[in-house]
C-alpha positions as CSV (number, residue, x, y, z in Angstrom):
1,X,-101.3,-74.5,46.8
2,X,-104.5,-76.6,46.0
3,X,-102.8,-79.2,44.6
4,X,-99.8,-79.9,47.0
5,X,-102.9,-79.7,49.3
6,X,-104.8,-82.2,47.4
7,X,-101.8,-84.4,47.2
8,X,-101.3,-83.9,51.1
9,X,-105.1,-84.8,51.6
10,X,-104.9,-88.1,49.8
11,X,-101.8,-88.5,51.3
12,X,-99.8,-89.2,48.0
13,X,-97.5,-86.3,48.6
14,X,-94.0,-86.3,49.5
15,X,-92.8,-84.8,53.3
16,X,-91.0,-82.0,51.3
17,X,-94.0,-80.9,50.1
18,X,-95.5,-80.0,53.2
19,X,-92.3,-77.7,53.6
20,X,-92.3,-76.6,49.8
21,X,-96.2,-75.4,50.9
22,X,-95.8,-73.5,54.0
23,X,-92.7,-71.4,52.0
24,X,-94.8,-70.4,49.3
25,X,-97.7,-69.4,51.6
26,X,-94.9,-66.8,53.4
27,X,-94.4,-66.0,50.0
28,X,-97.7,-65.1,48.8
29,X,-98.1,-63.5,52.5
30,X,-97.5,-59.6,52.3
31,X,-96.9,-59.6,48.9
32,X,-99.6,-58.5,46.8
33,X,-102.2,-55.7,47.1
34,X,-104.4,-57.7,47.3
35,X,-105.8,-58.8,50.2
36,X,-107.4,-62.1,49.4
37,X,-103.4,-63.1,49.1
38,X,-103.0,-63.5,52.8
39,X,-106.7,-64.5,52.9
40,X,-105.4,-67.8,51.3
41,X,-102.1,-68.1,53.1
42,X,-103.2,-67.8,56.4
43,X,-105.3,-70.7,56.9
44,X,-102.3,-73.0,55.4
45,X,-99.9,-71.8,57.7
46,X,-102.3,-72.4,60.3
47,X,-103.2,-76.2,59.0
48,X,-99.3,-77.0,58.9
49,X,-98.2,-75.3,62.6
50,X,-100.8,-77.1,64.1
51,X,-101.4,-79.8,62.1
52,X,-98.4,-81.0,60.6
53,X,-97.6,-84.3,62.7
54,X,-101.2,-85.5,61.1
55,X,-100.4,-84.4,57.5
56,X,-97.4,-86.4,57.9
57,X,-99.1,-89.3,59.1
58,X,-101.4,-89.4,56.4
59,X,-98.8,-89.5,54.2
60,X,-97.3,-92.2,56.4
61,X,-100.0,-94.6,56.1
62,X,-100.7,-93.7,52.0
63,X,-97.3,-94.8,51.6
64,X,-97.5,-98.3,53.6
65,X,-101.1,-99.0,52.0
66,X,-99.5,-98.4,48.7
67,X,-95.5,-99.5,48.4
68,X,-96.0,-100.3,44.9
69,X,-96.2,-96.4,44.1
70,X,-93.3,-94.4,43.7
71,X,-93.9,-90.0,44.9
72,X,-93.6,-88.3,42.6
73,X,-90.6,-86.5,42.0
74,X,-91.9,-82.7,42.4
75,X,-90.2,-79.9,41.0
76,X,-89.7,-76.3,42.5
77,X,-91.0,-73.5,41.0
């Protein structure tokens, strides 16, 4: 999740990575005996729920400023 969040923070991400990040957080939530799993998932879910438009704008801005960079093709785990 940290790697995806870092790419989104920079803007060097793909829109599909936002959905992948959200799905990953749902897979972690409630599926571990350690409370830290939920503690890691909930802030990510809240970030996406409340700031998805800003995340997408950051990606758009990065793509506009760096048209020569091909957005990485990510592999679904």
